[in-house]
N, C-alpha and C positions, 0 to 999 in steps of 0.2 A: 504494500500500500504506500502510495506517495503521500507523505504527511502534508506537504504543501497544498495538495488538492483538497484537503479536508481540514484545513486550519480553522475555519469558522466552526465546524462541528466540535472540534476539540475545545475551542473557547466556550461554546455553549455548555458542553459537558462539564468543564471545569467550573463555570459559573454556577451550575446547578449543584455541584458538590459543595462549593463554598456556601451557597445559600442555605442548603439543608444542614451543613455543619454548624453554621452560626445559629440557625433556628433551634438547634438542639443544645446550644450553649457549650459546644465543644471547641477546644483549641485544636490547632493542627497536631500538637504533641499528643493530646488525648485521643484524637482519631487515629493517629499513628499507632498508639498503644493498643487500641481496639482492633485494628485491622492488620497490623504487621507490615503495613506499607510505610516506608521511611518518610520522615518529615520533609526531607528534600524533594522526594518524588511527589508527595501530596501537594506541596507548594507549587511544583511545576504543573501538576494536573490542574490545580485551581487557576493558575495563570494561563492555561490553555497552551502551554509550550512543551508539555510532556510528549515525547514521540513514542512512548511505549504505554499504551492503555489498551488492555484487552478485555474480553468478555469476563474473565475471572475478576478483574478489578471492579467491574460494575457490580457483580454479586457481592464481593467482599465489602465494598464501600456501602452498598445498600444495607447489608446486614449490620455493619458498624453504626450506621445512622438510623437503623430500625425503620426503614422505609422500603416500599416495593422497588425493585430494580428499575422498572420503567420510568420512575420519577426522575432518575438521574439523566434520562435521555429526552426529557421534555424539550420541545423546540428544535429537535434535530431532524 
């Protein structure tokens, strides 16, 4: 997959992660501890610049945020 062709989708996904993380009152550090995804990678996901986001990340993040996985893909 060419990341540049999907940059907008990655930004939307990252924005959704950040929105739901904040709505749950979690810091990046806390979400990292819940998901096992490094703080650095979570930061890059939220900024929409992570070049490695796969289906397992969607499920892991959704579980850590206690939301259905499809909510992280709203607007994509």
